[in-house]
C-alpha positions as a Markdown table, in Angstrom:
| # | Residue | x | y | z |
|---|---|---|---|---|
| 1 | Met | 112.4 | 122.0 | 112.1 |
| 2 | Leu | 116.2 | 121.6 | 112.0 |
| 3 | Asp | 118.5 | 124.5 | 112.7 |
| 4 | Ala | 120.1 | 124.3 | 109.3 |
| 5 | Met | 116.6 | 124.4 | 107.6 |
| 6 | Leu | 115.7 | 127.5 | 109.7 |
| 7 | Asp | 118.9 | 129.2 | 108.8 |
| 8 | Leu | 118.3 | 128.5 | 105.1 |
| 9 | Leu | 114.7 | 129.8 | 105.2 |
| 10 | Val | 115.7 | 133.0 | 107.1 |
| 11 | Arg | 118.5 | 133.6 | 104.6 |
| 12 | Thr | 116.5 | 133.0 | 101.4 |
| 13 | Lys | 113.2 | 134.5 | 102.7 |
| 14 | Pro | 110.6 | 132.5 | 100.8 |
| 15 | Ala | 107.3 | 134.2 | 100.4 |
| 16 | Val | 105.4 | 131.4 | 102.2 |
| 17 | Val | 106.5 | 128.7 | 104.7 |
| 18 | Ser | 104.0 | 125.9 | 105.5 |
| 19 | Phe | 104.2 | 123.6 | 108.5 |
| 20 | His | 103.0 | 120.0 | 108.7 |
| 21 | Phe | 103.1 | 117.6 | 111.7 |
| 22 | Gly | 102.6 | 120.5 | 114.2 |
| 23 | Leu | 104.4 | 123.8 | 114.9 |
| 24 | Pro | 108.0 | 124.9 | 115.6 |
| 25 | Asn | 108.7 | 126.8 | 118.8 |
| 26 | Ala | 107.9 | 130.4 | 119.3 |
| 27 | Ala | 111.5 | 131.6 | 118.6 |
| 28 | Arg | 111.6 | 129.9 | 115.2 |
| 29 | Ile | 108.2 | 131.3 | 114.3 |
| 30 | Ala | 109.4 | 134.8 | 115.2 |
| 31 | Ala | 112.5 | 134.3 | 113.2 |
| 32 | Leu | 110.5 | 133.4 | 110.1 |
| 33 | Lys | 108.1 | 136.2 | 110.6 |
| 34 | Gly | 111.0 | 138.6 | 111.0 |
| 35 | Ala | 112.3 | 137.4 | 107.6 |
| 36 | Gly | 109.0 | 138.4 | 106.1 |
| 37 | Cys | 107.6 | 134.9 | 105.4 |
| 38 | Val | 103.9 | 134.3 | 105.4 |
| 39 | Leu | 103.3 | 131.3 | 107.7 |
| 40 | Leu | 100.7 | 128.5 | 107.2 |
| 41 | Ala | 100.2 | 125.3 | 109.2 |
| 42 | Ser | 98.0 | 122.3 | 108.7 |
| 43 | Ala | 95.2 | 121.4 | 111.2 |
| 44 | Thr | 93.0 | 118.3 | 111.2 |
| 45 | Asn | 90.8 | 119.4 | 114.1 |
| 46 | Leu | 89.8 | 122.5 | 116.0 |
| 47 | Asp | 92.3 | 122.1 | 118.8 |
| 48 | Glu | 95.2 | 122.1 | 116.4 |
| 49 | Ala | 93.8 | 125.1 | 114.6 |
| 50 | Lys | 93.4 | 127.0 | 117.9 |
| 51 | Ala | 97.1 | 126.2 | 118.7 |
| 52 | Ile | 98.1 | 127.5 | 115.2 |
| 53 | Glu | 96.0 | 130.7 | 115.9 |
| 54 | Ala | 97.6 | 131.2 | 119.3 |
| 55 | Ala | 101.1 | 130.8 | 117.8 |
| 56 | Gly | 100.6 | 133.8 | 115.5 |
| 57 | Val | 100.7 | 131.8 | 112.3 |
| 58 | Asp | 99.0 | 133.7 | 109.4 |
| 59 | Gly | 96.7 | 131.0 | 108.1 |
| 60 | Val | 95.5 | 127.5 | 108.7 |
| 61 | Ile | 95.2 | 124.6 | 106.2 |
| 62 | Ala | 92.1 | 122.6 | 107.0 |
| 63 | Gln | 93.3 | 119.1 | 106.0 |
| 64 | Gly | 90.3 | 116.8 | 105.7 |
| 65 | Tyr | 90.5 | 113.0 | 106.2 |
| 66 | Glu | 90.1 | 112.6 | 102.4 |
| 67 | Ala | 93.5 | 114.1 | 101.7 |
| 68 | Gly | 96.3 | 112.2 | 100.1 |
| 69 | Gly | 99.7 | 112.0 | 101.7 |
| 70 | His | 100.6 | 112.4 | 105.4 |
| 71 | Arg | 98.0 | 113.4 | 107.9 |
| 72 | Gly | 99.0 | 116.7 | 109.5 |
| 73 | Val | 98.1 | 115.5 | 113.0 |
| 74 | Phe | 100.2 | 117.1 | 115.7 |
| 75 | Asp | 100.3 | 113.9 | 117.8 |
| 76 | Pro | 99.7 | 110.6 | 116.0 |
| 77 | Ser | 99.4 | 108.7 | 119.3 |
| 78 | Leu | 96.1 | 110.5 | 120.0 |
| 79 | Pro | 92.7 | 109.5 | 118.5 |
| 80 | Asp | 92.1 | 111.0 | 115.1 |
| 81 | Ser | 88.7 | 112.7 | 114.8 |
| 82 | Ala | 88.9 | 112.0 | 111.0 |
| 83 | Leu | 86.9 | 115.1 | 110.1 |
| 84 | Gly | 86.1 | 115.4 | 106.4 |
| 85 | Thr | 87.3 | 118.4 | 104.4 |
| 86 | Leu | 83.9 | 120.2 | 104.2 |
| 87 | Ala | 83.0 | 119.8 | 107.9 |
| 88 | Leu | 86.5 | 120.8 | 109.0 |
| 89 | Thr | 86.6 | 123.8 | 106.7 |
| 90 | Arg | 83.4 | 125.2 | 108.0 |
| 91 | Leu | 84.3 | 124.5 | 111.6 |
| 92 | Leu | 87.6 | 126.4 | 111.4 |
| 93 | Val | 86.0 | 129.3 | 109.5 |
| 94 | Ala | 83.3 | 129.6 | 112.2 |
| 95 | Gln | 85.5 | 129.1 | 115.2 |
| 96 | Thr | 88.9 | 130.7 | 114.4 |
| 97 | Ser | 89.9 | 134.1 | 113.2 |
| 98 | Leu | 92.4 | 132.8 | 110.7 |
| 99 | Pro | 92.1 | 132.6 | 106.9 |
| 100 | Val | 91.3 | 129.0 | 106.1 |
| 101 | Ile | 92.7 | 127.1 | 103.2 |
| 102 | Ser | 90.7 | 123.9 | 102.4 |
| 103 | Ala | 92.5 | 120.7 | 101.5 |
| 104 | Gly | 91.6 | 117.1 | 100.9 |
| 105 | Gly | 89.8 | 115.4 | 98.0 |
| 106 | Ile | 89.5 | 118.6 | 95.9 |
| 107 | Met | 90.2 | 117.8 | 92.3 |
| 108 | Asp | 88.3 | 120.3 | 90.1 |
| 109 | Gly | 86.8 | 123.8 | 90.0 |
| 110 | Gln | 83.5 | 122.6 | 91.4 |
| 111 | Gly | 85.4 | 121.3 | 94.5 |
| 112 | Ile | 87.2 | 124.6 | 94.9 |
| 113 | Ala | 83.8 | 126.4 | 94.6 |
| 114 | Ala | 82.4 | 124.2 | 97.4 |
| 115 | Ala | 85.3 | 125.1 | 99.7 |
| 116 | Leu | 85.0 | 128.8 | 99.0 |
| 117 | Ser | 81.3 | 128.7 | 99.6 |
| 118 | Leu | 82.0 | 127.5 | 103.1 |
| 119 | Gly | 84.2 | 130.5 | 103.8 |
| 120 | Ala | 87.6 | 129.2 | 102.8 |
| 121 | Val | 89.9 | 131.8 | 101.2 |
| 122 | Ala | 91.6 | 129.3 | 99.0 |
| 123 | Ala | 91.8 | 125.6 | 98.2 |
| 124 | Gln | 94.9 | 123.4 | 98.2 |
| 125 | Leu | 95.2 | 120.6 | 95.6 |
| 126 | Gly | 97.8 | 117.9 | 95.6 |
| 127 | Thr | 96.6 | 114.6 | 94.0 |
| 128 | Ala | 95.1 | 116.6 | 91.1 |
| 129 | Phe | 98.6 | 117.4 | 89.9 |
| 130 | Val | 100.3 | 114.0 | 90.3 |
| 131 | Ala | 99.3 | 112.8 | 86.8 |
| 132 | Cys | 100.7 | 116.0 | 85.2 |
| 133 | Pro | 103.8 | 115.3 | 83.2 |
| 134 | Glu | 105.8 | 117.8 | 85.3 |
| 135 | Ser | 105.4 | 115.7 | 88.5 |
| 136 | Ser | 108.1 | 113.3 | 89.6 |
| 137 | Ala | 105.7 | 110.4 | 89.9 |
| 138 | Asp | 107.1 | 107.2 | 88.3 |
| 139 | Asp | 105.4 | 105.2 | 85.6 |
| 140 | Gly | 103.9 | 102.7 | 88.0 |
| 141 | Tyr | 102.5 | 105.4 | 90.2 |
| 142 | Arg | 100.9 | 107.1 | 87.2 |
| 143 | Ala | 99.5 | 103.9 | 85.9 |
| 144 | Ala | 97.9 | 103.1 | 89.3 |
| 145 | Leu | 96.5 | 106.6 | 89.6 |
| 146 | Met | 94.9 | 106.5 | 86.2 |
| 147 | Gly | 93.6 | 102.9 | 86.5 |
| 148 | Glu | 91.0 | 101.1 | 88.6 |
| 149 | Gly | 93.4 | 101.3 | 91.6 |
| 150 | Ala | 92.4 | 105.0 | 92.0 |
| 151 | His | 89.1 | 103.9 | 93.4 |
| 152 | Gln | 90.7 | 102.4 | 96.5 |
| 153 | Thr | 92.8 | 104.5 | 98.8 |
| 154 | Val | 93.8 | 103.5 | 102.3 |
| 155 | Met | 95.1 | 105.3 | 105.4 |
| 156 | Thr | 98.2 | 103.5 | 106.6 |
| 157 | Glu | 101.2 | 103.9 | 108.8 |
| 158 | Ala | 103.1 | 101.1 | 107.1 |
| 159 | Leu | 104.9 | 103.2 | 104.5 |
| 160 | Ser | 106.4 | 105.9 | 106.7 |
| 161 | Gly | 105.5 | 105.3 | 110.4 |
| 162 | Arg | 102.9 | 108.1 | 110.4 |
| 163 | Pro | 99.3 | 107.9 | 109.1 |
| 164 | Ala | 99.1 | 108.7 | 105.4 |
| 165 | Arg | 96.6 | 108.1 | 102.6 |
| 166 | Cys | 97.8 | 106.3 | 99.5 |
| 167 | Leu | 96.7 | 104.0 | 96.7 |
| 168 | Ser | 96.2 | 100.4 | 97.8 |
| 169 | Asn | 99.2 | 98.4 | 96.5 |
| 170 | Arg | 101.4 | 95.4 | 97.3 |
| 171 | Phe | 103.0 | 97.3 | 100.2 |
| 172 | Thr | 99.7 | 98.2 | 101.9 |
| 173 | His | 98.4 | 94.6 | 101.3 |
| 174 | Trp | 101.5 | 93.2 | 103.0 |
| 175 | Ala | 101.0 | 95.7 | 105.9 |
| 176 | Asp | 97.4 | 94.5 | 106.3 |
| 177 | Ala | 98.6 | 90.9 | 106.4 |
| 178 | Ala | 101.4 | 91.7 | 108.8 |
| 179 | Ala | 99.2 | 93.5 | 111.3 |
| 180 | Pro | 99.3 | 94.0 | 114.3 |
| 181 | Ile | 103.1 | 94.4 | 113.8 |
| 182 | Ala | 103.7 | 98.2 | 114.3 |
| 183 | Pro | 106.2 | 99.9 | 111.9 |
| 184 | Pro | 109.2 | 101.8 | 113.3 |
| 185 | Asp | 108.6 | 105.5 | 114.0 |
| 186 | Tyr | 108.8 | 108.1 | 111.3 |
| 187 | Pro | 111.2 | 108.7 | 109.5 |
| 188 | Ile | 112.9 | 105.3 | 110.1 |
| 189 | Ala | 110.0 | 103.4 | 108.4 |
| 190 | Tyr | 109.9 | 105.9 | 105.6 |
| 191 | Asp | 113.6 | 105.5 | 104.8 |
| 192 | Ala | 113.3 | 101.7 | 104.9 |
| 193 | Gly | 110.2 | 101.9 | 102.7 |
| 194 | Lys | 112.0 | 104.0 | 100.1 |
| 195 | Ala | 114.9 | 101.5 | 100.0 |
| 196 | Leu | 112.4 | 98.6 | 99.5 |
| 197 | Asn | 110.7 | 100.5 | 96.7 |
| 198 | Gly | 114.0 | 101.2 | 95.0 |
| 199 | Ala | 114.9 | 97.5 | 95.1 |
| 200 | Ala | 111.5 | 96.5 | 93.9 |
| 201 | Lys | 111.5 | 98.9 | 91.0 |
| 202 | Ala | 114.9 | 97.5 | 89.9 |
| 203 | Thr | 113.1 | 94.3 | 89.2 |
| 204 | Gly | 110.1 | 96.0 | 87.4 |
| 205 | Glu | 107.8 | 95.9 | 90.4 |
| 206 | Phe | 106.1 | 99.2 | 91.2 |
| 207 | Gly | 103.7 | 98.1 | 93.9 |
| 208 | Phe | 105.9 | 99.1 | 96.9 |
| 209 | Gly | 106.0 | 102.9 | 96.4 |
| 210 | Ala | 104.5 | 105.6 | 98.5 |
| 211 | Gln | 101.8 | 106.3 | 95.9 |
| 212 | Trp | 100.1 | 109.1 | 97.8 |
| 213 | Ala | 96.6 | 109.9 | 96.7 |
| 214 | Gly | 93.4 | 111.4 | 98.1 |
| 215 | Gln | 89.9 | 110.0 | 97.8 |
| 216 | Gly | 89.3 | 112.2 | 94.8 |
| 217 | Ala | 91.9 | 110.2 | 92.9 |
| 218 | Pro | 89.5 | 108.8 | 90.2 |
| 219 | Leu | 89.1 | 112.4 | 89.0 |
| 220 | Ala | 92.8 | 112.9 | 88.2 |
| 221 | Arg | 93.6 | 114.2 | 84.7 |
| 222 | Ala | 96.9 | 113.5 | 82.9 |
| 223 | Val | 97.4 | 116.9 | 81.3 |
| 224 | Pro | 100.1 | 119.5 | 81.6 |
| 225 | Ala | 100.0 | 121.6 | 84.8 |
| 226 | Ala | 99.3 | 124.8 | 82.9 |
| 227 | Ser | 96.3 | 123.2 | 81.2 |
| 228 | Leu | 95.0 | 121.8 | 84.4 |
| 229 | Val | 95.2 | 125.3 | 86.1 |
| 230 | Glu | 93.3 | 126.7 | 83.1 |
| 231 | Ala | 90.7 | 124.1 | 83.4 |
| 232 | Leu | 90.3 | 124.7 | 87.2 |
| 233 | Ile | 89.9 | 128.4 | 86.6 |
| 234 | Lys | 87.2 | 127.8 | 84.0 |
| 235 | Glu | 85.4 | 125.2 | 86.1 |
| 236 | Leu | 85.4 | 127.5 | 89.1 |
| 237 | Ala | 84.0 | 130.4 | 87.0 |
| 238 | Asp | 81.3 | 128.1 | 85.6 |
| 239 | Ala | 80.4 | 126.9 | 89.1 |
| 240 | Asn | 80.1 | 130.4 | 90.4 |
| 241 | Arg | 77.9 | 131.4 | 87.5 |
| 242 | Arg | 75.6 | 128.5 | 88.2 |
| 243 | Ala | 75.4 | 129.5 | 91.8 |
| 244 | Leu | 74.1 | 133.0 | 91.0 |
């Protein structure tokens, strides 16, 4: 976390601050807690969750391997245990004292119900909202998400220099062909990838973007965000009634 970002957060006092890629130092955590912020952090395994717990963070996001976007691993040079969302959620509920928020591959109310049944206090959805008209996804991203490409997501470091799950596209195919060439470290590779995508889009080619998507991508719905939230609430209620 940059000093300028910390200063902004302490001044503006957002209700919630969520950390990814590890934790800031103790002084910065104390400053944010002193500003009244509720603190969350992503964990992909139990060791990371234990570190989050020891740091005094208020809750842990259990990010399963199914999740779209960047893996929240603390150290990408270490082996990734690749725990799925349900297994990781239950593990963190059972072996930490923190409230657990389940994330990864959850696209509907039934998925939320499954996470809550394992002891999570909430579920975090990302890919489910990409196709909503309010999102900043470009036309190529939307078309890929709502087409056959949604059935094939890949975990790659090519787009940003850190492992992340996205739709398979021309960029990921090129990366496969170029292996074992390693990309520059994050965020150098990410900045270069964004420039490449901008140049490609100028020619009408949308296959070089960071089209982040989890493994539940085929369940995406192109509806307004408010309508999607209403549907999620109804689906969760229906799932809970069926479970009684």
